[in-house]
N, C-alpha and C positions, 0 to 999 in steps of 0.2 A: 753446819753442813755447807759445802761448797756449792756454788750456782750450778756448776756442771753436775755433780752428783744429784742435786735436787732435780735437775732437767730430766736426768736418765731414770731416777726413781719415778717421776710423774709419768714418763713415757710408758715404763713398764706397767704401771697402774692402768693406764689408759689402754695398753694393749690387752691386758687381762680382761678388761671390760668389753672391749670390742670383740674378743674372741668368744666369750660366753654369749653375747648377742648374736653373733654371726653364726654360732652353732644352734641356735634356737630356731632359726627358720631357714627353709631351702627355697632358693628361687626356681622357677620352672626353666630358667636358662641354664641351670647347673647339670642337666642331663640333656644328652643328645645322642642321636645316631648318626654317625657320619659315614657316607659311602664314597668310595673313591672309585670311580669307573674309568677305565682307560679308553682309548680311542677305540672305536668300532666302525669298520667300513668307512664311510664318508663323515662320520660324527666324530668331532674332537672329544678329549677326554673331559670330565668334570667331576667337581667334588659337590655332593649334595649333603646338606645338613638338616636334619628335622627333629623335633621334640616329639619323640613316641616312647613308649614303653620298651622295655628290653626285649620283651617276646615278639615285638613287631619290627625290631631292628633288621630289616632286610631290604633288598633292592625294591620289592613290589610296594612297600609302604612309605619309602623313603625318596625314592627318584620320581620327581613330578616336575615338570611334565615328562612323561616317558617320550625320550627321543627317537625312539624306533617303533615301526609298525608292529602290530599284534603278534604276526608270525615269528617276529625277531626278538620278542620281549625275553624269552627263557634264554637264549643264547647270550643276550646282552647282560642279563642279571649274573649269570654264571661268571662273567668277567669281572663284576663289581666285588670290592672287598667293603663290607659294612662292620663296623665297630661300634659297640655301645659305649659311651664316654660318660663318667661321672666326675664332677670337679665342685669345688666350693668357691665360688667367686667371691663370697664374703670373706674368706680367709685370705684370698689373694689381694683383696682391697686393704684388709687390715695391715698385712705385711708391707705393702707399698707405703701405707700411711705411716707405719712404725720406722721404716728405713729413711723416708723423707725427714721424720722428726730428728732421727738420729744425725743425718747429714747436716742438717741447719743447726744442731746443738754443738757441733764440733768446729764451727768456724769462730 
């Protein structure tokens, strides 16, 4: 077996092991609620991120500190767009390591 083929085979075995362990556990950083709030009156636009459950993914649970006084909260929150995001940071790390391994093996 050539050195290059052995290196590629070793990288594939490592990738399979890492993917298995990456899927075994999730980090709390893998889920978040992201609220994008545009400018409102004299307040600049802002992006808010918070680790909350999907049911709590709304302006009232994510935007902190609230940049407007109590009587403007409803109007401000209606302008904000909140989305629940879920990702696998472990899989991203595995793929980055794998592509780095491939790039170093091709030189």
